[in-house]
KESE-110294 format. One record per residue: residue number from 0; residue in three letters; x, y, z negated of N, C-alpha, C in turn. Coordinates in nm, 4 decimals, padded with zeros to 6 digits. Example, Ala and Ser with C-alpha at 12.3 -4.5 7.8 and 13.67 -1.06 7.14 Angstrom:
SITE  nunu  zator      n_xx      n_yy      n_zz     ca_xx     ca_yy     ca_zz      c_xx      c_yy      c_zz
SITE     0    ALA   01.3190  -00.5690  -00.7800   01.2300  -00.4500  -00.7800   01.3200  -00.3300  -00.7800
SITE     1    SER   01.2850  -00.2250  -00.7080   01.3670  -00.1060  -00.7140   01.2900   00.0030  -00.7870
This chain:
SITE  nunu  zator      n_xx      n_yy      n_zz     ca_xx     ca_yy     ca_zz      c_xx      c_yy      c_zz
SITE     0    MET   17.2807   03.4812  -05.9462   17.2018   03.5358  -06.0927   17.2846   03.6374  -06.1169
SITE     1    SER   17.2117   03.7579  -06.1430   17.2788   03.8676  -06.1863   17.3110   03.8814  -06.3495
SITE     2    GLU   17.4164   03.9482  -06.3865   17.4193   03.9866  -06.5362   17.3078   04.0434  -06.6088
SITE     3    ASP   17.2898   03.9825  -06.7189   17.1728   04.0491  -06.8302   17.2247   04.1891  -06.8887
SITE     4    ARG   17.2026   04.2777  -06.8710   17.2569   04.4072  -06.9235   17.1504   04.4417  -07.0043
SITE     5    SER   17.0589   04.4098  -07.0631   16.9548   04.4735  -07.1450   17.0512   04.4686  -07.2958
SITE     6    ALA   16.9798   04.5767  -07.3470   17.0366   04.6037  -07.4968   16.9632   04.6750  -07.5752
SITE     7    CYS   16.9502   04.6809  -07.6875   16.8965   04.7492  -07.8089   16.9603   04.8929  -07.8299
SITE     8    ILE   16.9171   04.9851  -07.7908   16.9700   05.1307  -07.8043   16.9285   05.1891  -07.9663
SITE     9    ASP   16.8020   05.1488  -08.0054   16.7640   05.2068  -08.1227   16.6462   05.1290  -08.1819
SITE    10    THR   16.6211   05.1194  -08.3190   16.5161   05.0585  -08.3590   16.4512   05.1369  -08.4812
SITE    11    ARG   16.3175   05.1167  -08.4654   16.2519   05.2531  -08.5625   16.1577   05.1407  -08.6476
SITE    12    VAL   16.1690   05.1327  -08.7901   16.1222   05.0037  -08.8455   15.9907   05.0565  -08.8885
SITE    13    ILE   15.8736   04.9844  -08.8472   15.7486   05.0078  -08.8963   15.6914   04.9648  -09.0410
SITE    14    HIS   15.7327   04.8121  -09.0432   15.6769   04.7689  -09.1497   15.8111   04.6512  -09.1795
SITE    15    ASP   15.8330   04.6486  -09.3141   15.9413   04.5812  -09.3591   15.8743   04.4831  -09.4584
SITE    16    GLY   15.8317   04.3421  -09.4202   15.7327   04.2815  -09.5119   15.8214   04.1649  -09.5523
SITE    17    ARG   15.7263   04.0443  -09.6254   15.7926   03.9295  -09.7027   15.8278   03.8284  -09.5887
SITE    18    VAL   15.7418   03.8335  -09.5112   15.7493   03.7399  -09.3815   15.8067   03.8058  -09.2599
SITE    19    VAL   15.7459   03.8940  -09.2191   15.7870   03.9676  -09.0802   15.8167   04.1043  -09.1131
SITE    20    HIS   15.9174   04.1600  -09.0313   15.9414   04.2775  -09.0095   15.9210   04.3678  -08.8826
SITE    21    LEU   15.8228   04.4395  -08.8569   15.8002   04.4917  -08.7531   15.8763   04.6295  -08.7193
SITE    22    GLY   15.9023   04.6284  -08.5781   16.0153   04.7498  -08.5324   15.9579   04.7873  -08.3980
SITE    23    VAL   15.9761   04.9230  -08.3741   15.9736   04.9654  -08.2067   16.1014   04.9876  -08.1830
SITE    24    ASP   16.1439   04.8969  -08.0806   16.2900   04.9209  -08.0236   16.2889   04.9962  -07.9063
SITE    25    THR   16.3958   05.0754  -07.8874   16.4143   05.1417  -07.7591   16.5294   05.0456  -07.6990
SITE    26    VAL   16.4891   04.9918  -07.5678   16.5465   04.8958  -07.5080   16.6325   04.9295  -07.3919
SITE    27    ARG   16.7177   04.9013  -07.3452   16.7909   04.9219  -07.2023   16.7753   04.7882  -07.1294
SITE    28    PHE   16.6597   04.7835  -07.0429   16.6385   04.6348  -06.9441   16.7519   04.6048  -06.8384
SITE    29    PRO   16.7379   04.4881  -06.8007   16.8359   04.4279  -06.7282   16.8574   04.5499  -06.5838
SITE    30    ASP   16.7393   04.6027  -06.5414   16.7807   04.6885  -06.4318   16.8455   04.8115  -06.4447
SITE    31    GLY   16.8609   04.8535  -06.5802   16.9200   04.9779  -06.6248   16.8054   05.0920  -06.6679
SITE    32    SER   16.6714   05.0497  -06.6585   16.5925   05.1326  -06.7121   16.5718   05.1321  -06.8598
SITE    33    VAL   16.5122   05.2157  -06.9204   16.4771   05.2232  -07.0785   16.3232   05.2285  -07.1016
SITE    34    GLY   16.2913   05.1676  -07.1992   16.1707   05.1522  -07.2493   16.1538   05.1262  -07.4073
SITE    35    LYS   16.0411   05.1227  -07.4255   16.0056   05.0760  -07.6151   15.9204   04.9585  -07.5963
SITE    36    LEU   15.9507   04.8643  -07.7001   15.9151   04.7160  -07.7202   15.8649   04.7215  -07.8669
SITE    37    GLU   15.7723   04.6706  -07.8930   15.7426   04.6363  -08.0304   15.7967   04.5017  -08.0717
SITE    38    LEU   15.8468   04.4821  -08.1730   15.9314   04.3633  -08.2092   15.8978   04.3101  -08.3461
SITE    39    ILE   15.8587   04.1775  -08.3557   15.8350   04.1379  -08.4817   15.9659   04.0372  -08.5116
SITE    40    ARG   16.0384   04.0812  -08.6246   16.1787   04.0008  -08.6413   16.1282   03.9090  -08.7479
SITE    41    HIS   16.1940   03.7880  -08.7426   16.1422   03.7112  -08.8398   16.2701   03.5957  -08.8527
SITE    42    ARG   16.3033   03.5727  -08.9906   16.4113   03.4702  -09.0261   16.4246   03.3353  -08.9500
SITE    43    GLY   16.3347   03.2812  -08.8999   16.3145   03.1444  -08.8531   16.2683   03.0447  -08.9462
SITE    44    ALA   16.2072   02.9182  -08.9068   16.1795   02.8158  -09.0032   16.2232   02.6911  -08.9401
SITE    45    ALA   16.1733   02.5993  -09.0024   16.2003   02.4582  -08.9621   16.0587   02.3786  -08.9995
SITE    46    ALA   16.0374   02.2993  -08.8982   15.9304   02.2058  -08.9122   15.9585   02.0600  -08.9003
SITE    47    VAL   15.8862   01.9745  -08.9392   15.9216   01.8337  -08.9601   15.7988   01.7435  -08.9316
SITE    48    LEU   15.8086   01.6383  -08.8626   15.7001   01.5312  -08.8566   15.7542   01.3972  -08.9247
SITE    49    PRO   15.6760   01.3994  -09.0388   15.7018   01.2834  -09.1209   15.6478   01.1444  -09.0445
SITE    50    VAL   15.7422   01.0393  -09.0406   15.6901   00.9236  -08.9507   15.7141   00.8085  -09.0631
SITE    51    LEU   15.6031   00.7512  -09.0707   15.5940   00.6010  -09.1589   15.6361   00.4921  -09.0757
SITE    52    GLY   15.7373   00.4420  -09.0514   15.7704   00.3503  -08.9764   15.8890   00.4168  -08.9138
SITE    53    GLY   15.9489   00.3238  -08.8177   16.0845   00.3249  -08.7420   16.0819   00.3834  -08.6218
SITE    54    GLU   16.1646   00.4135  -08.5189   16.1658   00.4843  -08.3988   16.1001   00.3729  -08.3111
SITE    55    GLY   16.1263   00.2594  -08.3293   16.0961   00.1537  -08.2058   15.9377   00.0912  -08.2523
SITE    56    ASP   15.8549   00.1676  -08.3526   15.6929   00.1194  -08.3922   15.6477   00.1718  -08.2827
SITE    57    SER   15.5407   00.0550  -08.2288   15.4418   00.0988  -08.1274   15.3602   00.2112  -08.1276
SITE    58    ASP   15.3133   00.2290  -08.2679   15.2153   00.3462  -08.3299   15.2187   00.3721  -08.4729
SITE    59    PRO   15.3350   00.4332  -08.4786   15.3563   00.4589  -08.6468   15.2457   00.5289  -08.6825
SITE    60    ASP   15.2390   00.5314  -08.8342   15.1644   00.6380  -08.9018   15.2343   00.7629  -08.8922
SITE    61    ILE   15.1800   00.8796  -08.9246   15.2447   01.0173  -08.9371   15.1767   01.0736  -09.0488
SITE    62    ILE   15.2286   01.2006  -09.0753   15.1724   01.2779  -09.2169   15.1499   01.4124  -09.1233
SITE    63    LEU   15.0380   01.4493  -09.1259   14.9867   01.6020  -09.0890   14.9492   01.6601  -09.2394
SITE    64    VAL   14.9765   01.8071  -09.2341   14.8808   01.8640  -09.3584   14.7591   01.9556  -09.2775
SITE    65    ARG   14.6561   01.9715  -09.3489   14.5379   02.0203  -09.3113   14.5644   02.1441  -09.4042
SITE    66    GLN   14.5930   02.2519  -09.3678   14.6382   02.3850  -09.4354   14.5530   02.4953  -09.4015
SITE    67    TYR   14.4878   02.5692  -09.4982   14.4234   02.6835  -09.4760   14.4954   02.7845  -09.4487
SITE    68    ARG   14.4724   02.8435  -09.3022   14.5161   02.9506  -09.2422   14.4230   03.0748  -09.1812
SITE    69    TYR   14.4367   03.1781  -09.2869   14.3336   03.2944  -09.2828   14.3289   03.3326  -09.1209
SITE    70    ALA   14.4657   03.3595  -09.0539   14.4644   03.4006  -08.9101   14.3761   03.3178  -08.8027
SITE    71    ALA   14.3736   03.1767  -08.8318   14.3166   03.0856  -08.7597   14.1780   03.0627  -08.7847
SITE    72    GLY   14.1028   03.1327  -08.9142   13.9974   03.1198  -08.9128   13.9357   02.9972  -09.0072
SITE    73    GLY   14.0627   02.9473  -09.0879   14.0124   02.8388  -09.1594   14.1117   02.7176  -09.1575
SITE    74    PHE   14.0936   02.5737  -09.1775   14.1836   02.4720  -09.2186   14.1958   02.4328  -09.0705
SITE    75    ILE   14.3506   02.4114  -09.0420   14.4042   02.3650  -08.9204   14.5054   02.2490  -08.9392
SITE    76    TYR   14.5223   02.1451  -08.8533   14.6275   02.0347  -08.8739   14.7744   02.1238  -08.8394
SITE    77    GLU   14.8737   02.0538  -08.9310   15.0131   02.1181  -08.8966   15.0996   01.9995  -08.9306
SITE    78    VAL   15.2064   02.0328  -08.8872   15.3274   01.9383  -08.9660   15.3806   02.0344  -09.0431
SITE    79    PRO   15.4260   01.9819  -09.1485   15.5063   02.0513  -09.2737   15.5971   02.1459  -09.2027
SITE    80    ALA   15.5955   02.2699  -09.2373   15.7043   02.3714  -09.1845   15.7107   02.4767  -09.2916
SITE    81    GLY   15.8254   02.5786  -09.2799   15.8376   02.6823  -09.3620   15.9545   02.7604  -09.3281
SITE    82    ILE   15.9361   02.8701  -09.3758   16.0646   02.9727  -09.3487   16.1969   02.9367  -09.4247
SITE    83    ILE   16.3026   02.9669  -09.3601   16.4442   02.9266  -09.4275   16.4734   03.0075  -09.5434
SITE    84    GLU   16.5286   02.9769  -09.6204   16.5656   03.0661  -09.7411   16.7106   03.0839  -09.7026
SITE    85    PRO   16.7637   03.2035  -09.7997   16.9136   03.2528  -09.7897   17.0019   03.1231  -09.8354
SITE    86    GLY   17.1075   03.1052  -09.7489   17.2032   03.0024  -09.7721   17.1635   02.8595  -09.7429
SITE    87    GLU   17.0392   02.8465  -09.6891   16.9910   02.7115  -09.6398   17.0384   02.6852  -09.4965
SITE    88    SER   17.0708   02.5517  -09.4679   17.0643   02.5247  -09.3451   16.9391   02.4576  -09.2846
SITE    89    TRP   16.9293   02.4539  -09.1570   16.7984   02.4143  -09.0927   16.7381   02.2824  -09.1428
SITE    90    GLU   16.8538   02.2003  -09.1526   16.7994   02.0877  -09.2152   16.7608   02.0840  -09.3672
SITE    91    GLU   16.8348   02.1569  -09.4496   16.7873   02.1652  -09.5671   16.6325   02.2358  -09.5644
SITE    92    CYS   16.6337   02.3207  -09.5044   16.4904   02.3892  -09.5010   16.3948   02.2964  -09.4705
SITE    93    ALA   16.3953   02.1956  -09.3568   16.3165   02.1237  -09.3049   16.2813   02.0050  -09.4317
SITE    94    ARG   16.3737   01.9581  -09.4852   16.3854   01.8737  -09.6077   16.2969   01.9152  -09.7361
SITE    95    ARG   16.2955   02.0545  -09.7642   16.2297   02.1181  -09.8754   16.1057   02.1292  -09.8486
SITE    96    GLU   16.0691   02.1556  -09.7009   15.9292   02.1947  -09.6924   15.8319   02.0564  -09.6757
SITE    97    LEU   15.9075   01.9436  -09.6395   15.8587   01.8213  -09.6130   15.8152   01.7888  -09.7400
SITE    98    GLU   15.8953   01.8044  -09.8496   15.8684   01.7517  -09.9942   15.7653   01.8548  -10.0506
SITE    99    GLU   15.7749   01.9729  -10.0307   15.6738   02.0893  -10.0910   15.5422   02.0737  -10.0323
SITE   100    GLU   15.5124   02.0603  -09.9060   15.4003   02.0446  -09.8264   15.3292   01.9023  -09.8428
SITE   101    ALA   15.4235   01.7946  -09.8053   15.3904   01.6808  -09.7813   15.3923   01.5613  -09.8997
SITE   102    GLY   15.4857   01.6185  -09.9933   15.5133   01.5103  -10.1143   15.6025   01.4097  -10.0734
SITE   103    VAL   15.6898   01.4080  -09.9807   15.7772   01.2935  -09.9366   15.8886   01.3757  -09.9318
SITE   104    ARG   16.0062   01.2608  -09.9339   16.1566   01.3021  -09.9113   16.2063   01.2180  -09.7753
SITE   105    ALA   16.2772   01.2461  -09.7016   16.3261   01.2089  -09.5817   16.4626   01.1268  -09.6195
SITE   106    GLY   16.4815   00.9938  -09.5927   16.6097   00.9177  -09.5991   16.6866   00.9788  -09.4870
SITE   107    ARG   16.6143   01.0086  -09.3962   16.6818   01.0252  -09.2493   16.5751   01.1323  -09.1490
SITE   108    LEU   16.6725   01.2788  -09.1284   16.6091   01.3622  -09.0262   16.6850   01.3464  -08.9122
SITE   109    THR   16.5838   01.3514  -08.7957   16.6554   01.3500  -08.6484   16.5958   01.4836  -08.5830
SITE   110    ARG   16.6853   01.5628  -08.5506   16.6824   01.6917  -08.4860   16.5976   01.6748  -08.3393
SITE   111    LEU   16.4884   01.7450  -08.3353   16.4037   01.7250  -08.2039   16.4466   01.8354  -08.1028
SITE   112    THR   16.4477   01.9562  -08.1322   16.4746   02.0775  -08.0563   16.4244   02.1941  -08.1291
SITE   113    THR   16.4500   02.3044  -08.0753   16.4182   02.4360  -08.1170   16.3462   02.5033  -08.0290
SITE   114    ILE   16.2284   02.5748  -08.0738   16.1462   02.6481  -07.9993   16.1425   02.7894  -08.0187
SITE   115    HIS   16.1090   02.8750  -07.9476   16.0549   03.0360  -07.9344   15.9214   03.0432  -07.9583
SITE   116    THR   15.8486   03.0932  -08.0781   15.7134   03.0600  -08.0767   15.6340   03.1694  -08.0113
SITE   117    THR   15.6704   03.2996  -07.9898   15.6022   03.3778  -07.9078   15.7098   03.4949  -07.8569
SITE   118    PRO   15.7924   03.4624  -07.7569   15.8911   03.5538  -07.7330   15.8603   03.6592  -07.6408
SITE   119    GLY   15.7279   03.6912  -07.6160   15.6779   03.8225  -07.5801   15.6958   03.9334  -07.6903
SITE   120    PHE   15.6578   03.9067  -07.8125   15.6811   03.9948  -07.9127   15.7371   03.9797  -08.0591
SITE   121    THR   15.8054   03.8374  -08.0783   15.8975   03.8083  -08.1869   16.0050   03.7415  -08.1573
SITE   122    ASN   16.1200   03.7377  -08.2372   16.2448   03.6633  -08.2272   16.2368   03.5435  -08.3233
SITE   123    GLU   16.1318   03.4941  -08.3555   16.0890   03.3708  -08.4160   16.1384   03.2332  -08.3540
SITE   124    LYS   16.2298   03.1753  -08.4282   16.2555   03.0500  -08.3516   16.2146   02.9266  -08.4609
SITE   125    ILE   16.1735   02.8145  -08.4324   16.1420   02.7285  -08.5179   16.2247   02.5819  -08.4613
SITE   126    HIS   16.2949   02.5239  -08.5707   16.3858   02.4065  -08.5263   16.3097   02.2895  -08.5874
SITE   127    LEU   16.2857   02.2368  -08.4756   16.1804   02.0920  -08.5108   16.2712   01.9522  -08.5453
SITE   128    TYR   16.2054   01.8755  -08.6285   16.2702   01.7547  -08.6823   16.1599   01.6307  -08.6966
SITE   129    ALA   16.2113   01.5101  -08.7192   16.1417   01.4075  -08.7311   16.2200   01.3381  -08.8466
SITE   130    ALA   16.1290   01.2803  -08.9400   16.1670   01.2610  -09.0693   16.1306   01.1056  -09.0761
SITE   131    PHE   16.2274   01.0189  -09.1226   16.2188   00.8540  -09.1254   16.2539   00.8317  -09.2863
SITE   132    ASP   16.2311   00.6905  -09.3209   16.2649   00.6415  -09.4396   16.2222   00.7183  -09.5433
SITE   133    LEU   16.0930   00.7418  -09.5410   16.0426   00.8401  -09.6368   16.0130   00.7600  -09.7720
SITE   134    GLU   16.0356   00.8547  -09.8887   16.0025   00.7976  -10.0201   15.9282   00.9122  -10.0919
SITE   135    ARG   15.8401   00.8838  -10.1927   15.7605   00.9773  -10.2499   15.8060   01.0909  -10.2966
SITE   136    GLY   15.7862   01.1995  -10.2951   15.8507   01.3287  -10.3688   15.7220   01.3980  -10.4345
SITE   137    VAL   15.7551   01.5242  -10.4517   15.6685   01.6049  -10.5384   15.5993   01.7277  -10.4607
SITE   138    THR   15.4679   01.7270  -10.4430   15.4365   01.8747  -10.3427   15.4445   01.9916  -10.4600
SITE   139    ARG   15.4848   02.0861  -10.3816   15.4790   02.2010  -10.4908   15.4428   02.3394  -10.3977
SITE   140    PRO   15.3355   02.3648  -10.3579   15.2679   02.4542  -10.2552   15.2971   02.5914  -10.3204
SITE   141    ASP   15.3265   02.6976  -10.2178   15.3196   02.8257  -10.2840   15.1889   02.8582  -10.3116
SITE   142    ASP   15.1518   02.9607  -10.4014   15.0566   03.0169  -10.4520   14.9450   03.0689  -10.3128
SITE   143    ASP   14.9759   03.0896  -10.2145   14.8939   03.1085  -10.1172   14.8776   02.9959  -10.0066
SITE   144    GLU   14.9152   02.8864  -10.0383   14.8969   02.7580  -09.9384   14.7968   02.6725  -10.0086
SITE   145    PHE   14.6949   02.6380  -09.9431   14.5780   02.5448  -09.9460   14.5953   02.4232  -09.8648
SITE   146    ILE   14.6415   02.3072  -09.9090   14.6810   02.1869  -09.8101   14.6301   02.0835  -09.8713
SITE   147    ARG   14.5812   01.9947  -09.7697   14.5368   01.8312  -09.7890   14.6446   01.7758  -09.6891
SITE   148    ILE   14.6902   01.6528  -09.7452   14.7591   01.5900  -09.6832   14.7004   01.4590  -09.6082
SITE   149    GLU   14.7447   01.4425  -09.4736   14.6337   01.3606  -09.4033   14.7634   01.2547  -09.3374
SITE   150    ARG   14.7163   01.1278  -09.3649   14.7797   01.0168  -09.2876   14.7344   00.9542  -09.1691
SITE   151    LEU   14.7599   00.9294  -09.0675   14.7111   00.8988  -08.9382   14.8007   00.8272  -08.8455
SITE   152    PRO   14.7631   00.7534  -08.7620   14.8217   00.6857  -08.6678   14.8843   00.7904  -08.5597
SITE   153    LEU   14.9796   00.7953  -08.4703   15.0482   00.8871  -08.3880   14.9431   00.8827  -08.2854
SITE   154    SER   14.8845   00.7530  -08.2462   14.7910   00.7553  -08.1292   14.6885   00.8480  -08.1801
SITE   155    ARG   14.6204   00.8625  -08.2920   14.5302   00.9626  -08.3291   14.5897   01.0957  -08.2891
SITE   156    ALA   14.6827   01.1344  -08.3532   14.7149   01.2556  -08.3281   14.7557   01.2991  -08.1921
SITE   157    LEU   14.7987   01.2458  -08.1343   14.7874   01.2472  -07.9603   14.6654   01.2770  -07.9120
SITE   158    GLU   14.5620   01.1903  -07.9572   14.4425   01.2022  -07.9041   14.3798   01.3529  -07.9671
SITE   159    MET   14.4192   01.3885  -08.0650   14.3823   01.5355  -08.1456   14.4249   01.6352  -08.0736
SITE   160    ALA   14.5680   01.6138  -07.9965   14.6289   01.6928  -07.9300   14.5479   01.7212  -07.8014
SITE   161    ARG   14.5103   01.6106  -07.7330   14.4383   01.6024  -07.6198   14.2942   01.6938  -07.6040
SITE   162    THR   14.2292   01.6410  -07.7338   14.1091   01.7225  -07.7672   14.0909   01.8604  -07.7893
SITE   163    GLY   14.2175   01.9000  -07.8619   14.1955   02.0483  -07.9098   14.1796   02.0213  -08.0523
SITE   164    GLU   14.1672   01.9384  -08.1187   14.1833   01.9393  -08.2567   14.3059   01.9927  -08.3326
SITE   165    ILE   14.4137   01.9660  -08.2774   14.5337   02.0491  -08.3244   14.5659   02.1417  -08.2209
SITE   166    THR   14.5670   02.2609  -08.2939   14.6055   02.3911  -08.2102   14.7052   02.4650  -08.2399
SITE   167    ASP   14.7865   02.4306  -08.3489   14.8985   02.5075  -08.3778   15.0302   02.4676  -08.2840
SITE   168    GLY   15.0759   02.5582  -08.2439   15.1671   02.5391  -08.1223   15.3029   02.4432  -08.1948
SITE   169    LYS   15.3806   02.4930  -08.2973   15.4803   02.4099  -08.3452   15.4507   02.2845  -08.3792
SITE   170    SER   15.3062   02.2444  -08.4155   15.2818   02.1068  -08.4213   15.2434   02.0126  -08.2959
SITE   171    LEU   15.1951   02.1152  -08.2139   15.1562   02.0353  -08.0835   15.3208   01.9752  -08.0301
SITE   172    VAL   15.4040   02.0678  -08.0165   15.5369   02.0440  -07.9622   15.6194   01.9416  -08.0252
SITE   173    THR   15.6034   01.9548  -08.1816   15.6765   01.8509  -08.2504   15.6167   01.7299  -08.2490
SITE   174    ILE   15.4879   01.6917  -08.2454   15.4004   01.5784  -08.2180   15.4659   01.5172  -08.0633
SITE   175    LEU   15.4290   01.6085  -07.9844   15.4361   01.5372  -07.8290   15.5918   01.5325  -07.7834
SITE   176    PHE   15.6827   01.6076  -07.8291   15.8300   01.5960  -07.8324   15.8684   01.4494  -07.8838
SITE   177    ALA   15.8099   01.4347  -08.0111   15.8726   01.3144  -08.0961   15.8048   01.1947  -07.9939
SITE   178    ALA   15.6676   01.1675  -07.9676   15.6136   01.1130  -07.9133   15.6874   01.0683  -07.7623
SITE   179    ARG   15.7229   01.1497  -07.6839   15.7585   01.1317  -07.5493   15.9131   01.0945  -07.5665
SITE   180    PHE   15.9922   01.1580  -07.6348   16.1550   01.1494  -07.6305   16.1858   01.0815  -07.7452
SITE   181    LEU   16.1157   01.0203  -07.8809   16.1832   00.9797  -07.9671   16.1174   00.8366  -08.0143
SITE   182    LEU   15.9777   00.8361  -08.0102   15.8927   00.7270  -08.0554   15.8559   00.6192  -07.9175
SITE   183    SER   15.8735   00.5144  -07.9207   15.8402   00.4268  -07.7944   15.7000   00.3852  -07.8212
SITE   184    GLY   15.6391   00.3732  -07.6915   15.5002   00.2986  -07.7131   15.3769   00.3601  -07.7513
SITE   185    ALA   15.4036   00.5024  -07.8007   15.2946   00.5298  -07.8826   15.2110   00.6565  -07.7715
SITE   186    GLY   15.1022   00.6139  -07.7503   15.0020   00.6701  -07.6615   15.0237   00.6473  -07.5052
């Protein structure tokens, strides 16, 4: 295996927004050649699957949010998620988003994994969690968030993943990862 010699030589900022920062980077590739790549820089986010029941439940209920997403053309099913705030840990971000979007607080969070959302053009990583021992909290959606809270059995969410009713990547990975590696007997 050869050593990775890629490196950023220069960055030209195209857009510096609230959520994303678009630049064109001049990059030295692993073979020594140089080229330009567009890159969306992102602070990162946390996503969390709220589980009503324990890790040993055969088919626990979960909570998803049905959220309006302009880019997706309407409402889609998602796990609660959001961008990290300055000074927060990934776990604190997951806990905050869980309460803001789903209206519940986690007594216990279990880290699942971290994903690169679209490594062809963004450095965004999302840290995935499952939440247990839930208690009622207070929803606090942002002004541009239109959310409906949906409680359903994990087996139903797995069927929705299979049939294409759930299309959000972070949500698919979170649900499937939790079902396969954390929760037993579901699906």
